[in-house]
Structures are given as structure tokens and as C-alpha cells.
N, CA, C and O atoms as a MOPAC input file, in Angstrom:
PM7 MOZYME 1SCF
protein

 N     21.39800 1    -2.73400 1     7.94100 1
 C     20.90400 1    -4.15800 1     7.21500 1
 C     21.03700 1    -5.50100 1     7.55400 1
 O     21.80900 1    -5.63300 1     8.50400 1
 N     20.56700 1    -6.57500 1     7.12800 1
 C     20.28300 1    -7.67100 1     7.82700 1
 C     21.83500 1    -8.29000 1     7.07000 1
 O     21.91600 1    -7.79600 1     5.94500 1
 N     23.23300 1    -9.34900 1     7.42300 1
 C     23.58900 1   -10.06000 1     6.36900 1
 C     23.25100 1   -10.82800 1     5.87300 1
 O     22.52600 1   -11.64000 1     6.44800 1
 N     23.60300 1   -10.98400 1     4.52300 1
 C     22.42600 1   -11.91600 1     3.30800 1
 C     23.57100 1   -12.76000 1     3.48600 1
 O     24.58500 1   -12.54200 1     4.14900 1
 N     23.09800 1   -14.26000 1     2.44300 1
 C     24.20300 1   -15.01700 1     2.36800 1
 C     24.05400 1   -15.54400 1     0.83700 1
 O     22.96700 1   -16.11900 1     0.79600 1
 N     24.64200 1   -15.59400 1    -0.36700 1
 C     24.90300 1   -16.41700 1    -1.44700 1
 C     24.50300 1   -15.41500 1    -2.83300 1
 O     24.39200 1   -14.29100 1    -2.34200 1
 N     24.41200 1   -15.37900 1    -3.34400 1
 C     24.51100 1   -14.75500 1    -4.72800 1
 C     23.86700 1   -15.40900 1    -5.86300 1
 O     24.56800 1   -15.96800 1    -6.70700 1
 N     22.67100 1   -15.39100 1    -5.95500 1
 C     22.02000 1   -16.21600 1    -6.90600 1
 C     21.07700 1   -14.99700 1    -8.37400 1
 O     20.73400 1   -13.81600 1    -8.32000 1
 N     21.01100 1   -15.61900 1    -9.03900 1
 C     20.18600 1   -14.62200 1   -10.95900 1
 C     18.44100 1   -15.50600 1   -10.53700 1
 O     17.78400 1   -16.32200 1    -9.89000 1
 N     18.51500 1   -14.73500 1   -11.29700 1
 C     16.59400 1   -14.94200 1   -11.45500 1
 C     16.25500 1   -16.28900 1   -11.72900 1
 O     15.34000 1   -16.90400 1   -11.18100 1
 N     17.23100 1   -16.84600 1   -12.83200 1
 C     16.33000 1   -18.51500 1   -12.62000 1
 C     16.18300 1   -18.96500 1   -11.71400 1
 O     15.12200 1   -19.25400 1   -11.16200 1
 N     17.76200 1   -19.18700 1   -11.21500 1
 C     17.81500 1   -20.32400 1    -9.65000 1
 C     16.65700 1   -19.90500 1    -8.25900 1
 O     15.97900 1   -20.69800 1    -7.60600 1
 N     16.73300 1   -18.48600 1    -8.12600 1
 C     15.99100 1   -18.44800 1    -7.49000 1
 C     13.90000 1   -18.69300 1    -7.97300 1
 O     12.93100 1   -18.83800 1    -7.22700 1
 N     13.98300 1   -18.64100 1    -9.22900 1
 C     12.56900 1   -19.07000 1    -9.67400 1
 C     12.40500 1   -20.45000 1    -9.42400 1
 O     11.41200 1   -20.84700 1    -8.81500 1
 N     13.51200 1   -21.42700 1    -9.94400 1
 C     13.06500 1   -22.28000 1    -9.92800 1
 C     13.28100 1   -23.24900 1    -8.53500 1
 O     12.83200 1   -24.38900 1    -8.65400 1
 N     13.95800 1   -22.89600 1    -7.15200 1
 C     13.54500 1   -22.89200 1    -6.23900 1
 C     12.24200 1   -22.57500 1    -5.07600 1
 O     11.94200 1   -23.18200 1    -4.04800 1
 N     11.65000 1   -21.39400 1    -5.71000 1
 C     10.49900 1   -20.66100 1    -5.51500 1
 C      9.22900 1   -21.75200 1    -6.29100 1
 O      8.08900 1   -22.03800 1    -5.92500 1
 N     10.05400 1   -22.17000 1    -7.51600 1
 C      8.91200 1   -22.73900 1    -8.06900 1
 C      7.61500 1   -21.83600 1    -8.75000 1
 O      6.39300 1   -21.95800 1    -8.66100 1
 N      8.71900 1   -20.63900 1    -9.64700 1
 C      7.70700 1   -19.48500 1   -10.67000 1
 C      8.93000 1   -19.68600 1   -11.29800 1
 O      9.92700 1   -20.36000 1   -11.04100 1
 N      8.55900 1   -18.83500 1   -12.29500 1
 C      9.67700 1   -18.70000 1   -13.69600 1
 C     10.01200 1   -17.60900 1   -13.57900 1
 O      9.34800 1   -16.88500 1   -12.83700 1
 N     11.34300 1   -17.00100 1   -14.37200 1
 C     12.14200 1   -16.65200 1   -13.48800 1
 C     12.38300 1   -14.93200 1   -14.41700 1
 O     13.36100 1   -14.18500 1   -14.43300 1
 N     11.01900 1   -14.81300 1   -15.09400 1
 C     10.71300 1   -13.73100 1   -15.62900 1
 C      9.78700 1   -13.27700 1   -14.53300 1
 O      9.75800 1   -12.05100 1   -14.63900 1
 N      9.17800 1   -13.56900 1   -13.74400 1
 C      7.74500 1   -13.46300 1   -12.24600 1
 C      8.59500 1   -12.89700 1   -11.29900 1
 O      8.38900 1   -11.89400 1   -10.61700 1
 N     10.33900 1   -14.20700 1   -11.33300 1
 C     11.18800 1   -13.34200 1   -10.06700 1
 C     11.43300 1   -11.58500 1   -10.52600 1
 O     11.38800 1   -10.54500 1    -9.86900 1
 N     11.62400 1   -11.80100 1   -11.55300 1
 C     11.87300 1    -9.92400 1   -12.51200 1
 C     10.75900 1    -9.18100 1   -11.89700 1
 O     10.65900 1    -8.21600 1   -11.14000 1
 N      9.91300 1   -10.03300 1   -12.53600 1
 C      8.50800 1    -9.05400 1   -12.39700 1
 C      8.17900 1    -8.34300 1   -11.11600 1
 O      7.65500 1    -7.23500 1   -11.00200 1
 N      8.69600 1    -9.42200 1    -9.87600 1
 C      8.28600 1    -9.07600 1    -8.86900 1
 C      9.53400 1    -8.21800 1    -7.82700 1
 O      9.24100 1    -7.79900 1    -6.70700 1
 N     10.57000 1    -8.10600 1    -8.28200 1
 C     11.30000 1    -7.62600 1    -7.90600 1
 C     11.59500 1    -5.94000 1    -8.37800 1
 O     12.36000 1    -5.13000 1    -7.85300 1
 N     10.76000 1    -5.78400 1    -9.46300 1
 C     10.33500 1    -4.50400 1    -9.79600 1
 C      9.53400 1    -4.00500 1    -9.69500 1
 O      9.42600 1    -2.79600 1    -9.89600 1
 N      8.71200 1    -4.72000 1    -9.35900 1
 C      6.81100 1    -4.53700 1    -9.07900 1
 C      7.34900 1    -3.57000 1    -7.09300 1
 O      7.03800 1    -2.38800 1    -6.94600 1
 N      7.90800 1    -4.14800 1    -6.20700 1
 C      8.52300 1    -4.21000 1    -5.47700 1
 C      7.48400 1    -5.77500 1    -4.30200 1
 O      6.58300 1    -5.58400 1    -3.48600 1
 N      7.86200 1    -6.58300 1    -4.55100 1
 C      6.96500 1    -8.40600 1    -4.02800 1
 C      7.78700 1    -8.74600 1    -3.51400 1
 O      7.57700 1    -9.57900 1    -2.63200 1
 N      9.53400 1    -8.18400 1    -3.83600 1
 C     10.89900 1    -9.05400 1    -3.37900 1
 C     11.68500 1    -7.99100 1    -3.70700 1
 O     11.44300 1    -6.89900 1    -4.22100 1
 N     12.51200 1    -8.43600 1    -3.37600 1
 C     13.99400 1    -7.49400 1    -2.88800 1
 C     14.94800 1    -8.17600 1    -3.53900 1
 O     14.79700 1    -9.39800 1    -3.54700 1
 N     16.03300 1    -7.66900 1    -4.17400 1
 C     17.43100 1    -8.50800 1    -4.91300 1
 C     18.92300 1    -7.37400 1    -3.98200 1
 O     19.60300 1    -6.39200 1    -4.27800 1
 N     18.77700 1    -8.28200 1    -2.83800 1
 C     19.69800 1    -7.74900 1    -1.72100 1
 C     21.00400 1    -7.79200 1    -2.14000 1
 O     21.68700 1    -7.02100 1    -1.46600 1
 N     21.70200 1    -8.45000 1    -3.07600 1
 C     22.54800 1    -8.26400 1    -3.28100 1
 C     23.38500 1    -7.17900 1    -4.37700 1
 O     24.44700 1    -6.58600 1    -4.18800 1
 N     22.44800 1    -7.16800 1    -5.62100 1
 C     22.43000 1    -6.09800 1    -6.41200 1
 C     20.91800 1    -5.60900 1    -7.19600 1
 O     20.14900 1    -6.35000 1    -7.80800 1
 N     20.77600 1    -4.04700 1    -6.94400 1
 C     20.06900 1    -3.24600 1    -7.43100 1
 C     19.81700 1    -3.09000 1    -8.90100 1
 O     18.75100 1    -2.61400 1    -9.29100 1
 N     21.12600 1    -3.62300 1   -10.06100 1
 C     21.07000 1    -3.52500 1   -11.06800 1
 C     20.77100 1    -4.65700 1   -11.49000 1
 O     20.45600 1    -5.64000 1   -10.82000 1
 N     20.89500 1    -4.52100 1   -13.06900 1
 C     20.83700 1    -5.90700 1   -13.63800 1
 C     22.68000 1    -6.27300 1   -14.85000 1
 O     23.34300 1    -5.72900 1   -15.73300 1
 N     22.66500 1    -7.38400 1   -14.10100 1
 C     21.25100 1    -8.36100 1   -13.76300 1
 C     21.17300 1    -8.38800 1   -12.13300 1
 O     22.19400 1    -8.44700 1   -11.44800 1
 N     19.90500 1    -8.34000 1   -11.60200 1
 C     19.47400 1    -8.29700 1   -10.11800 1
 C     20.44700 1   -10.16300 1    -9.91700 1
 O     20.58900 1   -11.21600 1   -10.53900 1
 N     20.95800 1    -9.35300 1    -8.32100 1
 C     21.56500 1   -10.79000 1    -8.02500 1
 C     20.50500 1   -11.12300 1    -6.83500 1
 O     20.17800 1    -9.97900 1    -6.51700 1
 N     19.90900 1   -11.83100 1    -6.14400 1
 C     19.34200 1   -12.82700 1    -5.19700 1
 C     20.38700 1   -12.86900 1    -3.72900 1
 O     21.53000 1   -12.50500 1    -4.00300 1
 N     20.21900 1   -13.18800 1    -2.47800 1
 C     20.51000 1   -13.77400 1    -1.45000 1
 C     19.23100 1   -14.77600 1    -1.22400 1
 O     18.07500 1   -14.66400 1    -1.63200 1
 N     20.05500 1   -16.13500 1    -0.16200 1
 C     19.59400 1   -17.15400 1    -0.21200 1
 C     17.65800 1   -16.52600 1     0.86500 1
 O     16.46500 1   -16.63000 1     0.58200 1
 N     18.25000 1   -16.08200 1     1.76400 1
 C     16.86000 1   -14.67600 1     2.48300 1
 C     15.73300 1   -14.04400 1     1.16200 1
 O     14.53300 1   -13.86000 1     1.37000 1
 N     16.23900 1   -13.84700 1     0.17100 1
 C     15.66200 1   -13.39700 1    -0.51000 1
 C     14.46600 1   -14.37100 1    -1.67800 1
 O     13.49300 1   -13.98100 1    -2.32400 1
 N     15.24900 1   -16.04400 1    -1.50900 1
 C     13.78900 1   -17.07900 1    -1.91400 1
 C     13.72200 1   -17.40400 1    -0.77000 1
 O     13.59100 1   -18.61100 1    -0.56300 1
 N     13.76000 1   -16.82800 1    -0.03800 1
 C     12.19200 1   -17.52100 1     1.41800 1
 C     11.56300 1   -16.57700 1     1.41000 1
 O     10.48500 1   -16.55300 1     2.00400 1
 N     12.24300 1   -15.04500 1     0.44300 1
 C     10.81600 1   -14.09000 1     1.02900 1
 C      9.71400 1   -14.67000 1    -0.97800 1
 O      8.52900 1   -14.83700 1    -1.26800 1
 N     10.51500 1   -14.72000 1    -1.44800 1
 C     10.12800 1   -14.73500 1    -3.49800 1
 C      9.32700 1   -16.67900 1    -2.70400 1
 O      8.36400 1   -16.89300 1    -3.44100 1
 N      9.36000 1   -17.10500 1    -2.33200 1
 C      8.55200 1   -18.38600 1    -1.77300 1
 C      7.36300 1   -17.99300 1    -0.82200 1
 O      6.17200 1   -18.28800 1    -0.92000 1
 N      7.81600 1   -17.47600 1    -0.16800 1
 C      6.00900 1   -16.85200 1     0.73100 1
 C      5.54800 1   -15.99400 1    -0.25900 1
 O      4.36400 1   -15.92400 1     0.06800 1
 N      5.66100 1   -15.30900 1    -1.22100 1
 C      5.11400 1   -14.73900 1    -2.13300 1
 C      3.96300 1   -15.14900 1    -3.57600 1
 O      2.92600 1   -14.69700 1    -4.06200 1
 N      5.31900 1   -16.73400 1    -3.92600 1
 C      4.77500 1   -17.19700 1    -4.48800 1
 C      3.38400 1   -18.55300 1    -3.61000 1
 O      2.36100 1   -19.09700 1    -4.02800 1
 N      3.91800 1   -18.57000 1    -2.68700 1
 C      2.42800 1   -19.23500 1    -1.48200 1
 C      1.38000 1   -18.09000 1    -0.78100 1
 O      0.53500 1   -18.48500 1     0.02200 1
 N      1.42800 1   -17.45100 1    -0.93800 1
 C      0.57400 1   -16.35300 1    -1.09600 1
 C     -0.48800 1   -16.15000 1    -2.04100 1
 O     -1.69300 1   -16.37700 1    -1.93300 1
 N      0.30000 1   -15.60000 1    -3.14700 1
 C     -0.24200 1   -15.62200 1    -4.23900 1
 C     -1.19100 1   -16.97100 1    -4.77800 1
 O     -2.18000 1   -16.80700 1    -5.49200 1
 N     -0.82800 1   -18.01000 1    -4.42300 1
 C     -1.27100 1   -19.32100 1    -4.73300 1
 C     -2.64800 1   -19.44500 1    -4.38000 1
 O     -3.66700 1   -19.81700 1    -4.96100 1
 N     -2.31200 1   -18.94600 1    -3.05600 1
 C     -3.79900 1   -19.44800 1    -2.01700 1
 C     -4.83900 1   -18.49900 1    -2.32300 1
 O     -6.01700 1   -18.65000 1    -2.00100 1
 N     -4.19600 1   -17.16000 1    -3.18600 1
 C     -5.72000 1   -16.90400 1    -3.32300 1
 C     -5.86200 1   -15.19100 1    -2.77800 1
 O     -6.89700 1   -14.54300 1    -2.62300 1
 N     -4.09500 1   -14.66400 1    -2.51600 1
 C     -4.50100 1   -13.25400 1    -1.70200 1
 C     -4.45400 1   -12.48800 1    -3.02800 1
 O     -4.37000 1   -13.17800 1    -4.04500 1
 N     -4.50300 1   -10.94800 1    -3.17700 1
 C     -5.06300 1   -10.29600 1    -3.68900 1
 C     -3.06400 1    -9.70000 1    -4.20500 1
 O     -2.35100 1    -9.68300 1    -3.20200 1
 N     -2.26700 1    -9.26500 1    -5.61300 1
 C     -1.22200 1    -8.73800 1    -5.30700 1
 C     -1.10900 1    -7.57500 1    -4.59500 1
 O     -0.04400 1    -7.39900 1    -4.00300 1
 N     -2.32800 1    -6.38300 1    -4.48500 1
 C     -2.34100 1    -4.99500 1    -3.79300 1
 C     -1.89300 1    -5.68300 1    -1.99600 1
 O     -1.03800 1    -5.23200 1    -1.23300 1
 N     -2.53600 1    -6.50400 1    -1.84300 1
 C     -2.21000 1    -6.83100 1     0.16400 1
 C     -0.85200 1    -7.57900 1     0.00000 1
 O     -0.15100 1    -7.54300 1     1.01200 1
 N     -0.31800 1    -8.27500 1    -1.11100 1
 C      0.54800 1    -8.80000 1    -0.93300 1
 C      2.04500 1    -7.63700 1    -0.99000 1
 O      3.21900 1    -7.66700 1    -0.62300 1
 N      1.38500 1    -6.96500 1    -1.48300 1
 C      2.53200 1    -5.64300 1    -2.20200 1
 C      2.63900 1    -4.86200 1    -0.77400 1
 O      3.77000 1    -4.56100 1    -0.39300 1
 N      1.49300 1    -4.51200 1     0.04800 1
 C      1.14100 1    -3.85400 1     0.59500 1
 C      1.92800 1    -4.65000 1     2.38000 1
 O      2.34800 1    -3.86100 1     3.22700 1
 N      1.96500 1    -5.66100 1     2.54700 1
 C      2.50300 1    -6.22700 1     3.83100 1
 C      3.69200 1    -6.40900 1     3.38900 1
 O      4.49200 1    -6.39800 1     4.32500 1
 N      4.36100 1    -6.63200 1     2.00600 1
 C      5.95600 1    -6.65300 1     2.19400 1
 C      5.99500 1    -4.87500 1     2.11600 1
 O      7.16500 1    -4.52400 1     2.26600 1
 N      5.32300 1    -4.00400 1     1.98000 1
 C      5.84700 1    -2.52200 1     1.83200 1
 C      6.22100 1    -2.55200 1     3.04600 1
 O      7.38000 1    -2.25800 1     3.33700 1
 N      5.09500 1    -2.99800 1     4.20400 1
 C      5.50300 1    -2.86400 1     6.05300 1
 C      6.71300 1    -3.42800 1     6.49400 1
 O      7.36400 1    -2.90800 1     7.40100 1
 N      7.15100 1    -4.73500 1     5.75800 1
 C      8.51800 1    -4.96200 1     5.61900 1
 C      9.49200 1    -4.85200 1     5.86700 1
 O     10.10400 1    -5.17400 1     6.88500 1
 N     10.01500 1    -4.03400 1     4.32000 1
 C     10.91700 1    -3.38500 1     4.26400 1
 C     10.58800 1    -2.13300 1     2.72100 1
 O     10.05800 1    -2.39800 1     1.64200 1
 N     11.10700 1    -0.90700 1     3.18200 1
 C      9.62700 1     0.55500 1     2.18900 1
 C     11.40800 1     0.53800 1     1.23700 1
 O     12.59000 1     0.49000 1     1.57700 1
 N     10.58200 1     0.61300 1    -0.12900 1
 C     10.94000 1     0.73400 1    -1.74900 1
 C     11.66300 1     1.64200 1    -1.72400 1
 O     12.16600 1     2.05900 1    -2.76700 1

């Protein structure tokens, strides 16, 4: 697994990605993003995870279907 940087909570990731903290938690549970620093509660995210969340937010804002986003990120890393 690649090296990750930082230790951020969902609220921090949400602010940077432009969504709510609840959305970040839902995305992590549903496999749209990962919490690479911690799988337990509270989930802890890296700076790289923020980038993934921003990409997911952008794709969804552009009208890409949730199923297509999930399929795409599922190809990137298995859950």
C-alpha cells in the first residue's frame, strides 16, 4: 500500500472536499472513498483520501451516477 500523509477526521475532509461530514462517512461506508488511516470509528483519513473525496464530489456534481462512481473506484482498490 502506498505511503499516506496526515490524519484528518470526516469534518476536515468534508470541508476540503466541499461536502458534509455525514456524506464523507457515508461514502467511506459505501466504498466511494477509503479511510486509509483507520477503518474503525472514528474513521481517520489521509491527505490522499481528501483528493479521492474531491474527485468523487466532482463526478457526482457532474451528474455521474453513483453506481458508475462506485464501479470506477472499485477498480482502483478492492474493498
